[in-house]
Backbone as ProteinMPNN parsed JSONL, in Angstrom:
{"seq_chain_A": "MVYERIKNLREDNDLTQQKIADMLFINRRTYSNYEIGERNIPVEVLSRIADIFGTSVDYLIGRTDVKKPYPKAE", "coords_chain_A": {"N_chain_A": [[46.425, -11.861, -35.632], [48.5, -13.237, -34.508], [48.295, -12.319, -31.976], [45.851, -13.242, -31.519], [46.514, -15.7, -31.188], [48.242, -16.374, -29.788], [46.877, -15.334, -26.679], [44.984, -17.161, -27.22], [46.45, -19.942, -26.312], [48.133, -19.248, -24.169], [45.709, -19.22, -22.48], [44.884, -21.919, -22.446], [46.606, -23.888, -22.048], [46.285, -22.818, -19.663], [47.644, -20.555, -17.782], [48.842, -17.542, -16.401], [48.835, -14.094, -17.889], [50.931, -13.259, -16.083], [52.824, -15.052, -15.672], [53.676, -16.442, -17.738], [55.04, -13.707, -18.791], [56.509, -13.696, -16.422], [58.448, -15.648, -17.472], [59.182, -14.824, -20.215], [60.946, -12.924, -18.967], [60.099, -10.423, -18.43], [57.872, -7.56, -18.405], [54.744, -7.631, -17.155], [52.661, -5.924, -17.671], [53.683, -5.045, -20.133], [53.914, -7.886, -21.839], [51.191, -8.04, -21.755], [49.978, -5.999, -23.945], [51.424, -6.957, -26.233], [48.93, -9.362, -26.603], [46.876, -8.152, -27.203], [47.548, -6.57, -28.73], [48.472, -4.23, -28.804], [51.198, -3.417, -28.675], [54.129, -4.445, -31.047], [55.185, -7.587, -31.522], [58.685, -8.518, -30.46], [60.889, -10.423, -32.635], [62.617, -11.0, -31.216], [61.551, -12.673, -29.203], [59.168, -13.483, -29.439], [60.067, -16.248, -30.834], [60.714, -16.179, -27.848], [58.362, -17.273, -27.588], [57.287, -19.195, -28.793], [59.124, -20.963, -28.661], [57.764, -21.946, -25.862], [55.714, -22.689, -26.165], [56.338, -24.668, -27.275], [55.719, -24.774, -30.358], [55.408, -23.452, -33.766], [56.992, -20.342, -34.832], [55.948, -19.258, -37.718], [53.109, -21.223, -37.486], [52.223, -19.115, -34.949], [52.039, -16.346, -36.169], [50.782, -17.033, -38.253], [50.971, -18.11, -40.296], [50.533, -20.474, -40.817], [48.629, -23.181, -39.76], [49.407, -25.353, -38.895], [49.99, -26.984, -35.923], [52.482, -28.245, -34.53], [56.791, -27.871, -34.105], [58.692, -27.094, -36.529], [61.812, -29.011, -37.427], [64.531, -28.845, -34.916], [67.396, -27.528, -36.362], [70.222, -28.459, -37.271]], "CA_chain_A": [[45.804, -13.266, -35.56], [49.057, -13.456, -33.853], [47.986, -11.873, -30.268], [44.429, -13.86, -30.181], [47.114, -17.155, -31.031], [49.375, -16.457, -28.233], [46.276, -15.639, -25.95], [44.396, -18.503, -27.06], [48.164, -21.167, -25.962], [48.589, -18.824, -23.379], [44.539, -20.246, -21.539], [44.831, -23.32, -23.284], [47.689, -23.962, -20.699], [46.023, -22.402, -18.043], [48.921, -19.642, -17.145], [48.602, -16.268, -16.461], [49.956, -12.991, -18.305], [51.886, -12.597, -14.778], [53.734, -16.071, -15.545], [53.842, -16.047, -18.878], [55.858, -12.707, -18.366], [58.299, -14.214, -15.804], [59.293, -16.886, -18.374], [60.121, -14.029, -21.335], [61.81, -12.16, -18.479], [59.538, -9.088, -18.904], [56.716, -6.895, -16.727], [53.184, -7.817, -17.576], [51.641, -4.847, -19.1], [54.166, -5.428, -21.437], [52.91, -8.634, -22.11], [49.606, -7.983, -22.242], [50.539, -5.487, -24.624], [51.594, -7.669, -26.714], [48.071, -10.126, -26.627], [46.005, -6.581, -27.222], [48.102, -5.953, -30.263], [49.114, -2.601, -28.342], [53.002, -3.383, -29.524], [55.121, -5.211, -31.147], [56.356, -8.376, -30.609], [59.853, -7.978, -31.044], [61.544, -11.4, -33.091], [63.074, -12.947, -29.776], [60.346, -12.787, -28.016], [58.225, -14.593, -30.382], [60.659, -17.106, -30.881], [60.461, -17.888, -27.083], [56.787, -17.641, -26.821], [57.3, -20.569, -29.506], [59.117, -22.082, -27.545], [56.755, -22.083, -24.178], [54.059, -23.493, -26.189], [56.188, -26.25, -28.691], [55.139, -24.385, -31.519], [56.242, -23.151, -34.024], [56.744, -18.868, -35.336], [54.856, -19.565, -38.769], [52.055, -20.914, -37.038], [51.545, -17.837, -34.385], [51.69, -15.657, -37.147], [49.257, -17.163, -38.452], [52.057, -18.535, -42.139], [50.495, -21.928, -40.881], [47.476, -23.851, -38.574], [49.973, -26.458, -37.852], [51.105, -26.182, -34.779], [53.75, -28.706, -34.817], [56.974, -26.477, -34.303], [59.548, -28.011, -37.158], [62.734, -30.364, -36.613], [65.606, -27.778, -34.674], [68.483, -27.096, -37.514], [71.513, -29.133, -36.264]], "C_chain_A": [[47.15, -13.622, -34.801], [48.78, -13.32, -32.579], [47.104, -12.605, -30.005], [45.21, -15.561, -29.994], [47.974, -17.085, -29.521], [48.421, -16.22, -26.634], [46.072, -16.72, -25.645], [45.22, -19.782, -25.955], [47.949, -20.226, -25.164], [46.703, -19.65, -21.699], [44.199, -21.348, -21.887], [45.214, -23.692, -22.412], [47.524, -23.973, -19.387], [47.326, -21.784, -16.871], [48.611, -18.016, -17.537], [49.54, -15.101, -17.118], [51.385, -13.399, -17.384], [52.637, -13.993, -14.87], [54.524, -15.91, -16.787], [55.193, -14.823, -19.357], [57.363, -12.792, -18.08], [58.722, -14.986, -16.552], [60.097, -16.351, -19.772], [60.463, -12.754, -20.077], [61.511, -10.746, -18.681], [58.75, -8.695, -18.18], [55.447, -7.015, -17.924], [52.478, -7.074, -18.088], [52.293, -5.581, -21.13], [53.606, -6.815, -22.333], [51.481, -8.646, -22.531], [49.581, -6.835, -23.105], [50.633, -5.88, -25.541], [50.118, -8.562, -27.162], [47.223, -8.934, -26.782], [46.403, -6.119, -28.403], [48.582, -4.166, -29.914], [50.577, -2.073, -29.165], [53.166, -4.516, -30.257], [55.722, -6.301, -30.951], [57.408, -8.54, -31.067], [59.93, -9.662, -31.493], [61.755, -12.416, -31.592], [62.66, -12.972, -28.68], [59.38, -13.608, -28.515], [58.397, -15.629, -30.804], [61.028, -17.865, -29.449], [59.565, -18.294, -26.529], [56.307, -19.289, -28.048], [57.554, -21.51, -29.358], [58.55, -22.627, -26.353], [55.927, -22.864, -24.568], [54.655, -24.522, -27.215], [55.445, -25.734, -29.711], [56.087, -23.536, -32.566], [56.153, -21.129, -34.192], [55.984, -18.472, -36.427], [53.6, -19.68, -37.838], [51.221, -18.995, -35.956], [51.269, -16.766, -35.406], [50.939, -15.32, -38.199], [49.288, -17.893, -40.284], [51.121, -20.082, -42.232], [49.384, -22.333, -39.729], [48.025, -24.971, -38.478], [50.929, -26.519, -37.096], [52.477, -26.703, -34.055], [55.063, -28.51, -34.678], [58.024, -27.54, -35.382], [61.045, -28.207, -36.501], [64.011, -28.683, -36.675], [66.983, -28.388, -35.862], [69.896, -27.473, -36.347], [73.05, -28.394, -36.536]], "O_chain_A": [[46.903, -14.684, -34.229], [49.036, -14.315, -31.901], [46.95, -12.969, -28.839], [44.859, -16.413, -29.178], [48.1, -17.798, -28.525], [48.875, -16.679, -25.587], [46.424, -17.368, -24.66], [44.65, -20.366, -25.034], [46.775, -20.079, -25.502], [46.75, -20.218, -20.607], [43.082, -21.769, -21.586], [44.363, -24.007, -21.58], [48.035, -24.552, -18.429], [47.757, -22.199, -15.795], [48.271, -17.497, -18.6], [50.76, -15.1, -16.956], [52.496, -13.724, -17.804], [53.262, -14.124, -13.818], [55.647, -15.423, -16.915], [56.107, -15.105, -20.132], [58.451, -12.488, -18.57], [59.9, -15.154, -16.239], [61.059, -16.876, -20.333], [60.165, -11.606, -20.406], [62.366, -9.93, -19.024], [58.656, -9.307, -17.116], [55.335, -6.62, -19.085], [51.653, -7.401, -18.94], [51.922, -6.044, -22.208], [52.957, -6.697, -23.373], [50.89, -9.188, -23.465], [48.446, -6.459, -22.811], [49.866, -5.291, -26.304], [50.047, -8.497, -28.389], [46.601, -9.03, -25.724], [45.727, -5.347, -29.082], [48.905, -3.25, -30.671], [50.928, -1.091, -29.82], [52.429, -5.495, -30.136], [56.755, -6.288, -30.282], [57.381, -8.768, -32.277], [59.151, -10.376, -30.861], [61.441, -13.513, -31.13], [63.113, -13.19, -27.556], [58.831, -14.449, -27.802], [57.444, -16.286, -31.222], [61.38, -19.034, -29.291], [59.438, -19.09, -25.599], [55.358, -20.072, -28.013], [57.01, -22.594, -29.568], [58.888, -23.725, -25.912], [55.342, -23.668, -23.842], [53.906, -25.183, -27.935], [54.4, -26.334, -29.965], [57.196, -23.07, -32.304], [55.197, -20.604, -33.622], [55.323, -17.44, -36.315], [53.034, -18.674, -37.409], [50.294, -18.218, -36.184], [50.124, -16.314, -35.413], [50.568, -14.311, -38.798], [48.396, -18.106, -41.105], [50.976, -20.725, -43.271], [49.397, -21.616, -38.729], [47.319, -25.846, -37.976], [52.134, -26.301, -37.221], [53.268, -26.076, -33.35], [55.343, -29.343, -35.54], [58.128, -28.721, -35.049], [61.419, -27.745, -35.423], [64.292, -27.891, -37.575], [67.319, -29.563, -36.011], [70.319, -27.041, -35.274], [74.036, -28.768, -35.901]]}, "name": "protein", "num_of_chains": 1, "seq": "MVYERIKNLREDNDLTQQKIADMLFINRRTYSNYEIGERNIPVEVLSRIADIFGTSVDYLIGRTDVKKPYPKAE"}
């Protein structure tokens, strides 16, 4: 599910795989492998993806259907 959600969020925001890869400071092929489920996404990268799209990691991994991110810890 995480793979489908990151792809849908990227497409909904009219972003290319290359643009997201650049924002994550990774190779486009690496990002592409995340979207198709060929590679596991490291927690740090998953967290950055959630920040880019203004959502939570729980949303990305399918633990919730609520896109709104959690409040930041103080």
